[in-house]
N, CA, C and O atoms as CSV, one atom per row, in Angstrom:
chain,resi,resn,atom,element,x,y,z
A,1,MET,N,N,133.585,112.198,90.690
A,1,MET,CA,C,134.907,112.769,90.817
A,1,MET,C,C,134.779,114.284,90.997
A,1,MET,O,O,134.056,114.953,90.258
A,2,VAL,N,N,135.487,114.802,91.980
A,2,VAL,CA,C,135.472,116.243,92.239
A,2,VAL,C,C,136.343,116.961,91.205
A,2,VAL,O,O,137.493,116.584,90.977
A,3,ILE,N,N,135.790,117.976,90.599
A,3,ILE,CA,C,136.509,118.776,89.603
A,3,ILE,C,C,137.042,120.054,90.236
A,3,ILE,O,O,138.131,120.517,89.898
A,4,GLY,N,N,136.268,120.619,91.154
A,4,GLY,CA,C,136.688,121.853,91.821
A,4,GLY,C,C,135.970,122.029,93.136
A,4,GLY,O,O,134.830,121.593,93.301
A,5,ILE,N,N,136.645,122.670,94.071
A,5,ILE,CA,C,136.058,122.956,95.374
A,5,ILE,C,C,136.442,124.380,95.782
A,5,ILE,O,O,137.566,124.822,95.545
A,6,GLY,N,N,135.507,125.081,96.389
A,6,GLY,CA,C,135.774,126.446,96.842
A,6,GLY,C,C,135.052,126.714,98.138
A,6,GLY,O,O,134.016,126.112,98.420
A,7,ILE,N,N,135.593,127.606,98.916
A,7,ILE,CA,C,134.975,128.000,100.182
A,7,ILE,C,C,135.151,129.505,100.362
A,7,ILE,O,O,136.148,130.083,99.928
A,8,ASP,N,N,134.179,130.123,101.003
A,8,ASP,CA,C,134.295,131.548,101.298
A,8,ASP,C,C,133.586,131.842,102.610
A,8,ASP,O,O,132.606,131.189,102.968
A,9,ILE,N,N,134.094,132.820,103.303
A,9,ILE,CA,C,133.467,133.327,104.525
A,9,ILE,C,C,133.487,134.851,104.443
A,9,ILE,O,O,134.469,135.444,103.998
A,10,ILE,N,N,132.416,135.465,104.868
A,10,ILE,CA,C,132.338,136.923,104.804
A,10,ILE,C,C,131.593,137.452,106.025
A,10,ILE,O,O,130.671,136.819,106.541
A,11,GLU,N,N,132.016,138.616,106.464
A,11,GLU,CA,C,131.312,139.307,107.543
A,11,GLU,C,C,130.066,139.970,106.962
A,11,GLU,O,O,130.143,140.671,105.954
A,12,ILE,N,N,128.947,139.751,107.586
A,12,ILE,CA,C,127.699,140.357,107.122
A,12,ILE,C,C,127.818,141.878,107.139
A,12,ILE,O,O,127.289,142.553,106.256
A,13,GLU,N,N,128.506,142.415,108.133
A,13,GLU,CA,C,128.685,143.866,108.249
A,13,GLU,C,C,129.429,144.443,107.045
A,13,GLU,O,O,129.177,145.579,106.646
A,14,ARG,N,N,130.340,143.669,106.471
A,14,ARG,CA,C,131.086,144.140,105.287
A,14,ARG,C,C,130.147,144.375,104.109
A,14,ARG,O,O,130.300,145.350,103.374
A,15,ILE,N,N,129.184,143.490,103.931
A,15,ILE,CA,C,128.200,143.671,102.855
A,15,ILE,C,C,127.329,144.886,103.152
A,15,ILE,O,O,127.048,145.681,102.256
A,16,LYS,N,N,126.903,145.033,104.398
A,16,LYS,CA,C,126.087,146.191,104.782
A,16,LYS,C,C,126.834,147.490,104.511
A,16,LYS,O,O,126.255,148.438,103.980
A,17,LYS,N,N,128.116,147.544,104.871
A,17,LYS,CA,C,128.919,148.754,104.638
A,17,LYS,C,C,129.056,149.048,103.150
A,17,LYS,O,O,128.993,150.208,102.742
A,18,SER,N,N,129.242,148.012,102.335
A,18,SER,CA,C,129.339,148.213,100.883
A,18,SER,C,C,128.042,148.765,100.320
A,18,SER,O,O,128.058,149.630,99.444
A,19,ILE,N,N,126.921,148.267,100.821
A,19,ILE,CA,C,125.624,148.761,100.357
A,19,ILE,C,C,125.408,150.192,100.835
A,19,ILE,O,O,124.925,151.034,100.078
A,20,ASP,N,N,125.762,150.471,102.087
A,20,ASP,CA,C,125.622,151.832,102.615
A,20,ASP,C,C,126.499,152.822,101.841
A,20,ASP,O,O,126.107,153.968,101.621
A,21,THR,N,N,127.682,152.370,101.432
A,21,THR,CA,C,128.624,153.245,100.728
A,21,THR,C,C,128.285,153.399,99.248
A,21,THR,O,O,128.288,154.513,98.725
A,22,TYR,N,N,127.991,152.283,98.567
A,22,TYR,CA,C,127.844,152.299,97.112
A,22,TYR,C,C,126.407,152.121,96.628
A,22,TYR,O,O,126.130,152.321,95.446
A,23,GLY,N,N,125.501,151.753,97.506
A,23,GLY,CA,C,124.081,151.659,97.176
A,23,GLY,C,C,123.755,150.745,96.012
A,23,GLY,O,O,124.258,149.627,95.906
A,24,ASP,N,N,122.895,151.257,95.141
A,24,ASP,CA,C,122.425,150.471,93.996
A,24,ASP,C,C,123.555,150.071,93.061
A,24,ASP,O,O,123.473,149.036,92.400
A,25,SER,N,N,124.599,150.869,92.998
A,25,SER,CA,C,125.735,150.531,92.145
A,25,SER,C,C,126.332,149.188,92.563
A,25,SER,O,O,126.618,148.340,91.719
A,26,PHE,N,N,126.515,149.003,93.856
A,26,PHE,CA,C,127.031,147.731,94.376
A,26,PHE,C,C,126.019,146.616,94.148
A,26,PHE,O,O,126.361,145.560,93.616
A,27,LEU,N,N,124.787,146.850,94.549
A,27,LEU,CA,C,123.750,145.818,94.430
A,27,LEU,C,C,123.584,145.332,92.995
A,27,LEU,O,O,123.514,144.128,92.749
A,28,ASN,N,N,123.521,146.261,92.051
A,28,ASN,CA,C,123.283,145.897,90.658
A,28,ASN,C,C,124.509,145.288,89.973
A,28,ASN,O,O,124.379,144.637,88.937
A,29,LYS,N,N,125.680,145.494,90.539
A,29,LYS,CA,C,126.892,144.876,89.999
A,29,LYS,C,C,126.988,143.413,90.426
A,29,LYS,O,O,127.436,142.570,89.649
A,30,ILE,N,N,126.573,143.107,91.648
A,30,ILE,CA,C,126.782,141.787,92.241
A,30,ILE,C,C,125.605,140.843,92.034
A,30,ILE,O,O,125.808,139.661,91.755
A,31,TYR,N,N,124.388,141.338,92.166
A,31,TYR,CA,C,123.211,140.485,92.264
A,31,TYR,C,C,122.290,140.586,91.058
A,31,TYR,O,O,122.164,141.643,90.439
A,32,THR,N,N,121.644,139.459,90.733
A,32,THR,CA,C,120.624,139.464,89.685
A,32,THR,C,C,119.336,140.050,90.254
A,32,THR,O,O,119.200,140.214,91.467
A,33,LYS,N,N,118.411,140.358,89.385
A,33,LYS,CA,C,117.120,140.896,89.827
A,33,LYS,C,C,116.415,139.909,90.750
A,33,LYS,O,O,115.861,140.308,91.774
A,34,ASN,N,N,116.429,138.629,90.400
A,34,ASN,CA,C,115.773,137.623,91.246
A,34,ASN,C,C,116.412,137.549,92.627
A,34,ASN,O,O,115.710,137.417,93.630
A,35,GLU,N,N,117.731,137.633,92.686
A,35,GLU,CA,C,118.422,137.609,93.975
A,35,GLU,C,C,118.032,138.820,94.818
A,35,GLU,O,O,117.769,138.695,96.014
A,36,LEU,N,N,117.997,139.983,94.190
A,36,LEU,CA,C,117.622,141.194,94.917
A,36,LEU,C,C,116.180,141.130,95.406
A,36,LEU,O,O,115.893,141.485,96.549
A,37,ASP,N,N,115.274,140.680,94.542
A,37,ASP,CA,C,113.869,140.565,94.942
A,37,ASP,C,C,113.734,139.664,96.164
A,37,ASP,O,O,112.998,139.984,97.097
A,38,TYR,N,N,114.444,138.540,96.159
A,38,TYR,CA,C,114.379,137.592,97.263
A,38,TYR,C,C,114.986,138.181,98.537
A,38,TYR,O,O,114.345,138.190,99.589
A,39,CYS,N,N,116.211,138.668,98.439
A,39,CYS,CA,C,116.943,139.127,99.630
A,39,CYS,C,C,116.339,140.373,100.258
A,39,CYS,O,O,116.219,140.458,101.480
A,40,LEU,N,N,115.960,141.338,99.432
A,40,LEU,CA,C,115.461,142.604,99.969
A,40,LEU,C,C,114.088,142.466,100.624
A,40,LEU,O,O,113.664,143.346,101.373
A,41,ALA,N,N,113.396,141.365,100.341
A,41,ALA,CA,C,112.100,141.123,100.965
A,41,ALA,C,C,112.239,140.438,102.331
A,41,ALA,O,O,111.258,140.291,103.059
A,42,LYS,N,N,113.454,140.024,102.668
A,42,LYS,CA,C,113.685,139.300,103.920
A,42,LYS,C,C,113.899,140.265,105.079
A,42,LYS,O,O,114.359,141.391,104.890
A,43,HIS,N,N,113.556,139.806,106.287
A,43,HIS,CA,C,113.757,140.613,107.491
A,43,HIS,C,C,115.242,140.942,107.676
A,43,HIS,O,O,115.597,142.089,107.949
A,44,ASN,N,N,116.093,139.950,107.529
A,44,ASN,CA,C,117.539,140.158,107.672
A,44,ASN,C,C,118.183,140.143,106.277
A,44,ASN,O,O,118.910,139.214,105.924
A,45,LYS,N,N,117.902,141.176,105.510
A,45,LYS,CA,C,118.341,141.220,104.111
A,45,LYS,C,C,119.857,141.160,103.964
A,45,LYS,O,O,120.350,140.575,103.000
A,46,TYR,N,N,120.599,141.739,104.879
A,46,TYR,CA,C,122.057,141.750,104.746
A,46,TYR,C,C,122.636,140.338,104.879
A,46,TYR,O,O,123.612,139.996,104.212
A,47,GLN,N,N,122.037,139.537,105.730
A,47,GLN,CA,C,122.486,138.154,105.880
A,47,GLN,C,C,122.258,137.385,104.575
A,47,GLN,O,O,123.123,136.620,104.149
A,48,HIS,N,N,121.126,137.579,103.955
A,48,HIS,CA,C,120.810,136.888,102.702
A,48,HIS,C,C,121.684,137.389,101.553
A,48,HIS,O,O,122.120,136.602,100.713
A,49,LEU,N,N,121.936,138.681,101.518
A,49,LEU,CA,C,122.826,139.225,100.491
A,49,LEU,C,C,124.250,138.716,100.698
A,49,LEU,O,O,124.936,138.377,99.734
A,50,ALA,N,N,124.693,138.664,101.947
A,50,ALA,CA,C,126.032,138.148,102.238
A,50,ALA,C,C,126.149,136.676,101.845
A,50,ALA,O,O,127.193,136.245,101.353
A,51,ALA,N,N,125.087,135.909,102.058
A,51,ALA,CA,C,125.105,134.493,101.695
A,51,ALA,C,C,125.301,134.323,100.191
A,51,ALA,O,O,126.072,133.465,99.759
A,52,ARG,N,N,124.618,135.122,99.402
A,52,ARG,CA,C,124.780,135.014,97.947
A,52,ARG,C,C,126.157,135.494,97.506
A,52,ARG,O,O,126.736,134.946,96.568
A,53,PHE,N,N,126.677,136.501,98.168
A,53,PHE,CA,C,128.025,136.976,97.867
A,53,PHE,C,C,129.036,135.863,98.154
A,53,PHE,O,O,129.893,135.570,97.320
A,54,ALA,N,N,128.937,135.246,99.330
A,54,ALA,CA,C,129.853,134.166,99.704
A,54,ALA,C,C,129.720,132.985,98.744
A,54,ALA,O,O,130.718,132.362,98.384
A,55,ALA,N,N,128.500,132.680,98.334
A,55,ALA,CA,C,128.290,131.578,97.398
A,55,ALA,C,C,128.981,131.848,96.068
A,55,ALA,O,O,129.636,130.966,95.512
A,56,LYS,N,N,128.834,133.065,95.562
A,56,LYS,CA,C,129.471,133.403,94.280
A,56,LYS,C,C,130.989,133.350,94.390
A,56,LYS,O,O,131.661,132.908,93.459
A,57,GLU,N,N,131.530,133.792,95.510
A,57,GLU,CA,C,132.981,133.717,95.726
A,57,GLU,C,C,133.444,132.262,95.795
A,57,GLU,O,O,134.454,131.908,95.188
A,58,ALA,N,N,132.723,131.424,96.520
A,58,ALA,CA,C,133.089,130.009,96.635
A,58,ALA,C,C,133.002,129.323,95.273
A,58,ALA,O,O,133.859,128.507,94.934
A,59,ILE,N,N,131.982,129.646,94.498
A,59,ILE,CA,C,131.831,129.061,93.165
A,59,ILE,C,C,132.977,129.491,92.270
A,59,ILE,O,O,133.535,128.678,91.533
A,60,TYR,N,N,133.328,130.763,92.332
A,60,TYR,CA,C,134.456,131.263,91.535
A,60,TYR,C,C,135.722,130.473,91.855
A,60,TYR,O,O,136.473,130.106,90.951
A,61,LYS,N,N,135.957,130.213,93.129
A,61,LYS,CA,C,137.137,129.438,93.540
A,61,LYS,C,C,137.045,128.005,93.033
A,61,LYS,O,O,138.051,127.433,92.612
A,62,ALA,N,N,135.862,127.422,93.068
A,62,ALA,CA,C,135.686,126.060,92.568
A,62,ALA,C,C,135.880,125.996,91.057
A,62,ALA,O,O,136.242,124.951,90.517
A,63,LEU,N,N,135.640,127.101,90.387
A,63,LEU,CA,C,135.789,127.163,88.930
A,63,LEU,C,C,137.242,127.343,88.490
A,63,LEU,O,O,137.503,127.544,87.304
A,64,ALA,N,N,138.158,127.278,89.392
A,64,ALA,CA,C,139.572,127.446,89.046
A,64,ALA,C,C,140.043,126.246,88.228
A,64,ALA,O,O,141.109,125.677,88.465
A,65,THR,N,N,139.216,125.892,87.271
A,65,THR,CA,C,139.487,124.774,86.374
A,65,THR,C,C,139.615,125.272,84.942
A,65,THR,O,O,139.615,124.485,83.996
A,66,GLY,N,N,139.723,126.579,84.794
A,66,GLY,CA,C,139.826,127.167,83.468
A,66,GLY,C,C,138.612,127.992,83.087
A,66,GLY,O,O,138.676,128.791,82.152
A,67,TRP,N,N,137.511,127.814,83.792
A,67,TRP,CA,C,136.288,128.543,83.460
A,67,TRP,C,C,136.134,129.828,84.245
A,67,TRP,O,O,135.240,130.622,83.954
A,68,GLU,N,N,136.997,130.053,85.246
A,68,GLU,CA,C,136.815,131.236,86.084
A,68,GLU,C,C,136.924,132.536,85.300
A,68,GLU,O,O,136.359,133.551,85.706
A,69,LYS,N,N,137.642,132.517,84.185
A,69,LYS,CA,C,137.775,133.742,83.382
A,69,LYS,C,C,136.439,134.167,82.769
A,69,LYS,O,O,136.260,135.330,82.407
A,70,ASP,N,N,135.506,133.224,82.655
A,70,ASP,CA,C,134.193,133.521,82.103
A,70,ASP,C,C,133.166,133.857,83.181
A,70,ASP,O,O,132.012,134.158,82.874
A,71,ALA,N,N,133.588,133.805,84.442
A,71,ALA,CA,C,132.668,134.048,85.545
A,71,ALA,C,C,132.578,135.532,85.856
A,71,ALA,O,O,133.590,136.217,86.006
A,72,THR,N,N,131.358,136.008,85.949
A,72,THR,CA,C,131.094,137.361,86.433
A,72,THR,C,C,130.079,137.222,87.560
A,72,THR,O,O,129.485,136.161,87.747
A,73,TRP,N,N,129.890,138.286,88.295
A,73,TRP,CA,C,128.929,138.242,89.395
A,73,TRP,C,C,127.547,137.810,88.916
A,73,TRP,O,O,126.846,137.067,89.604
A,74,LYS,N,N,127.164,138.277,87.743
A,74,LYS,CA,C,125.813,138.000,87.256
A,74,LYS,C,C,125.736,136.818,86.291
A,74,LYS,O,O,124.680,136.556,85.715
A,75,SER,N,N,126.847,136.106,86.112
A,75,SER,CA,C,126.790,134.904,85.275
A,75,SER,C,C,126.344,133.695,86.088
A,75,SER,O,O,126.281,132.576,85.580
A,76,MET,N,N,126.033,133.941,87.365
A,76,MET,CA,C,125.496,132.897,88.230
A,76,MET,C,C,124.424,133.512,89.124
A,76,MET,O,O,124.488,134.686,89.486
A,77,GLU,N,N,123.449,132.695,89.465
A,77,GLU,CA,C,122.348,133.162,90.310
A,77,GLU,C,C,122.084,132.115,91.383
A,77,GLU,O,O,121.944,130.927,91.091
A,78,ILE,N,N,122.020,132.571,92.618
A,78,ILE,CA,C,121.774,131.692,93.749
A,78,ILE,C,C,120.304,131.805,94.133
A,78,ILE,O,O,119.825,132.886,94.479
A,79,THR,N,N,119.598,130.692,94.072
A,79,THR,CA,C,118.193,130.653,94.467
A,79,THR,C,C,118.017,129.488,95.448
A,79,THR,O,O,118.992,128.892,95.903
A,80,ASN,N,N,116.780,129.184,95.756
A,80,ASN,CA,C,116.504,128.103,96.692
A,80,ASN,C,C,115.433,127.175,96.140
A,80,ASN,O,O,114.496,127.604,95.466
A,81,GLU,N,N,115.594,125.901,96.443
A,81,GLU,CA,C,114.533,124.931,96.199
A,81,GLU,C,C,113.406,125.254,97.179
A,81,GLU,O,O,113.635,125.968,98.155
A,82,PRO,N,N,112.189,124.744,96.940
A,82,PRO,CA,C,111.092,124.988,97.882
A,82,PRO,C,C,111.410,124.561,99.325
A,82,PRO,O,O,110.874,125.132,100.274
A,83,ASN,N,N,112.278,123.561,99.484
A,83,ASN,CA,C,112.642,123.100,100.828
A,83,ASN,C,C,113.767,123.925,101.451
A,83,ASN,O,O,114.218,123.623,102.556
A,84,GLY,N,N,114.227,124.977,100.740
A,84,GLY,CA,C,115.264,125.861,101.256
A,84,GLY,C,C,116.669,125.553,100.771
A,84,GLY,O,O,117.575,126.362,100.973
A,85,LEU,N,N,116.875,124.408,100.138
A,85,LEU,CA,C,118.191,124.028,99.638
A,85,LEU,C,C,118.689,125.040,98.614
A,85,LEU,O,O,117.989,125.312,97.639
A,86,PRO,N,N,119.888,125.611,98.809
A,86,PRO,CA,C,120.397,126.582,97.830
A,86,PRO,C,C,120.837,125.883,96.553
A,86,PRO,O,O,121.428,124.803,96.589
A,87,ILE,N,N,120.542,126.511,95.435
A,87,ILE,CA,C,120.948,125.981,94.129
A,87,ILE,C,C,121.532,127.110,93.290
A,87,ILE,O,O,121.346,128.290,93.586
A,88,VAL,N,N,122.242,126.720,92.237
A,88,VAL,CA,C,122.923,127.679,91.369
A,88,VAL,C,C,122.434,127.519,89.945
A,88,VAL,O,O,122.297,126.402,89.446
A,89,ALA,N,N,122.172,128.634,89.296
A,89,ALA,CA,C,121.904,128.656,87.860
A,89,ALA,C,C,123.020,129.466,87.213
A,89,ALA,O,O,123.421,130.509,87.728
A,90,PHE,N,N,123.515,128.979,86.086
A,90,PHE,CA,C,124.559,129.685,85.349
A,90,PHE,C,C,123.986,130.282,84.079
A,90,PHE,O,O,123.018,129.770,83.518
A,91,PHE,N,N,124.597,131.371,83.633
A,91,PHE,CA,C,124.197,132.045,82.409
A,91,PHE,C,C,125.412,132.237,81.509
A,91,PHE,O,O,126.553,132.159,81.966
A,92,GLY,N,N,125.159,132.486,80.242
A,92,GLY,CA,C,126.248,132.750,79.299
A,92,GLY,C,C,127.165,131.559,79.129
A,92,GLY,O,O,126.716,130.413,79.111
A,93,LYS,N,N,128.462,131.835,79.004
A,93,LYS,CA,C,129.438,130.780,78.749
A,93,LYS,C,C,129.537,129.781,79.893
A,93,LYS,O,O,129.851,128.612,79.666
A,94,LEU,N,N,129.271,130.226,81.120
A,94,LEU,CA,C,129.350,129.299,82.244
A,94,LEU,C,C,128.283,128.215,82.168
A,94,LEU,O,O,128.471,127.119,82.697
A,95,LYS,N,N,127.173,128.513,81.516
A,95,LYS,CA,C,126.117,127.511,81.370
A,95,LYS,C,C,126.634,126.303,80.585
A,95,LYS,O,O,126.229,125.169,80.839
A,96,GLU,N,N,127.532,126.556,79.630
A,96,GLU,CA,C,128.132,125.481,78.846
A,96,GLU,C,C,128.963,124.544,79.721
A,96,GLU,O,O,129.059,123.348,79.447
A,97,PHE,N,N,129.561,125.097,80.771
A,97,PHE,CA,C,130.444,124.313,81.622
A,97,PHE,C,C,129.706,123.155,82.294
A,97,PHE,O,O,130.226,122.043,82.377
A,98,LEU,N,N,128.504,123.422,82.768
A,98,LEU,CA,C,127.745,122.364,83.427
A,98,LEU,C,C,126.919,121.611,82.398
A,98,LEU,O,O,125.710,121.808,82.278
A,99,SER,N,N,127.586,120.760,81.673
A,99,SER,CA,C,126.895,119.928,80.697
A,99,SER,C,C,126.234,118.773,81.438
A,99,SER,O,O,126.174,118.771,82.668
A,100,ASP,N,N,125.754,117.820,80.710
A,100,ASP,CA,C,125.041,116.688,81.316
A,100,ASP,C,C,125.898,115.869,82.265
A,100,ASP,O,O,125.359,115.147,83.104
A,101,ASP,N,N,127.219,115.961,82.155
A,101,ASP,CA,C,128.072,115.105,82.986
A,101,ASP,C,C,128.659,115.812,84.206
A,101,ASP,O,O,129.480,115.225,84.912
A,102,LYS,N,N,128.255,117.070,84.475
A,102,LYS,CA,C,128.783,117.812,85.626
A,102,LYS,C,C,127.632,118.419,86.429
A,102,LYS,O,O,126.548,118.682,85.909
A,103,ASP,N,N,127.909,118.629,87.702
A,103,ASP,CA,C,126.923,119.285,88.566
A,103,ASP,C,C,127.670,120.091,89.618
A,103,ASP,O,O,128.875,119.921,89.807
A,104,ILE,N,N,126.954,120.956,90.292
A,104,ILE,CA,C,127.534,121.755,91.374
A,104,ILE,C,C,126.592,121.704,92.568
A,104,ILE,O,O,125.372,121.760,92.419
A,105,LYS,N,N,127.171,121.599,93.733
A,105,LYS,CA,C,126.418,121.648,94.981
A,105,LYS,C,C,127.031,122.737,95.840
A,105,LYS,O,O,128.251,122.896,95.885
A,106,ILE,N,N,126.172,123.487,96.523
A,106,ILE,CA,C,126.658,124.483,97.467
A,106,ILE,C,C,125.976,124.259,98.814
A,106,ILE,O,O,124.862,123.741,98.896
A,107,SER,N,N,126.673,124.660,99.848
A,107,SER,CA,C,126.134,124.605,101.200
A,107,SER,C,C,126.445,125.927,101.880
A,107,SER,O,O,127.596,126.361,101.926
A,108,LEU,N,N,125.410,126.559,102.405
A,108,LEU,CA,C,125.537,127.848,103.079
A,108,LEU,C,C,125.291,127.677,104.573
A,108,LEU,O,O,124.483,126.849,104.994
A,109,SER,N,N,126.000,128.471,105.363
A,109,SER,CA,C,125.785,128.484,106.804
A,109,SER,C,C,126.047,129.896,107.311
A,109,SER,O,O,126.831,130.641,106.723
A,110,HIS,N,N,125.391,130.255,108.398
A,110,HIS,CA,C,125.581,131.605,108.922
A,110,HIS,C,C,125.463,131.632,110.439
A,110,HIS,O,O,124.867,130.755,111.064
A,111,SER,N,N,126.051,132.664,110.993
A,111,SER,CA,C,125.902,132.991,112.406
A,111,SER,C,C,125.371,134.422,112.452
A,111,SER,O,O,124.925,134.950,111.433
A,112,ASP,N,N,125.415,135.038,113.601
A,112,ASP,CA,C,124.958,136.423,113.694
A,112,ASP,C,C,125.835,137.378,112.888
A,112,ASP,O,O,125.355,138.405,112.408
A,113,ASN,N,N,127.127,137.042,112.736
A,113,ASN,CA,C,128.076,137.967,112.120
A,113,ASN,C,C,128.701,137.502,110.810
A,113,ASN,O,O,129.225,138.318,110.052
A,114,TYR,N,N,128.652,136.217,110.539
A,114,TYR,CA,C,129.353,135.665,109.371
A,114,TYR,C,C,128.456,134.758,108.552
A,114,TYR,O,O,127.493,134.175,109.051
A,115,VAL,N,N,128.803,134.660,107.277
A,115,VAL,CA,C,128.184,133.699,106.365
A,115,VAL,C,C,129.318,132.954,105.685
A,115,VAL,O,O,130.348,133.538,105.349
A,116,THR,N,N,129.119,131.660,105.485
A,116,THR,CA,C,130.118,130.869,104.774
A,116,THR,C,C,129.429,129.998,103.730
A,116,THR,O,O,128.252,129.659,103.857
A,117,CYS,N,N,130.181,129.649,102.709
A,117,CYS,CA,C,129.659,128.781,101.662
A,117,CYS,C,C,130.760,127.857,101.183
A,117,CYS,O,O,131.917,128.260,101.060
A,118,VAL,N,N,130.394,126.623,100.917
A,118,VAL,CA,C,131.262,125.650,100.259
A,118,VAL,C,C,130.607,125.300,98.931
A,118,VAL,O,O,129.398,125.076,98.868
A,119,ALA,N,N,131.403,125.254,97.873
A,119,ALA,CA,C,130.916,124.875,96.548
A,119,ALA,C,C,131.768,123.713,96.034
A,119,ALA,O,O,132.996,123.746,96.107
A,120,ILE,N,N,131.105,122.708,95.525
A,120,ILE,CA,C,131.802,121.552,94.957
A,120,ILE,C,C,131.259,121.299,93.568
A,120,ILE,O,O,130.053,121.135,93.383
A,121,ILE,N,N,132.145,121.268,92.597
A,121,ILE,CA,C,131.802,120.911,91.232
A,121,ILE,C,C,132.296,119.492,91.022
A,121,ILE,O,O,133.454,119.182,91.302
A,122,PHE,N,N,131.412,118.626,90.525
A,122,PHE,CA,C,131.797,117.237,90.361
A,122,PHE,C,C,131.293,116.676,89.046
A,122,PHE,O,O,130.336,117.172,88.451
A,123,LYS,N,N,131.957,115.645,88.623
A,123,LYS,CA,C,131.571,114.925,87.417
A,123,LYS,C,C,130.621,113.816,87.843
A,123,LYS,O,O,130.921,113.046,88.756
A,124,LYS,N,N,129.480,113.739,87.180
A,124,LYS,CA,C,128.516,112.697,87.471
A,124,LYS,C,C,129.037,111.360,86.974
A,124,LYS,O,O,129.842,111.296,86.045
A,125,ASN,N,N,128.569,110.303,87.601
A,125,ASN,CA,C,128.974,108.943,87.156
A,125,ASN,C,C,128.330,108.588,85.853
A,125,ASN,O,O,128.552,107.496,85.331
């Protein structure tokens, strides 16, 4: 059973402009150390940073089940399985939300200019 669903789309250039304008202040507010290490090592770092931004926004929308008040940028971390599949780790109070009977799946997609993410929170059978 689906508990929450969220979607987000963002222009990669918008993330680049935020980084150019606010620098480390922006980066350290939005991303965990692991996310920064991963994204900044990539050839197209802005695309990877935008993907994590879109994922966090989509997850926040999916959390509109009462838990969104406990969500912060750094209370979730977007990483990848070895096969490239994006996954989410939660920290703090949000970690409590995903108990043994709930899970979250995200799907990321991008073009040259945009990144989008869909997040679905569901109750396991």
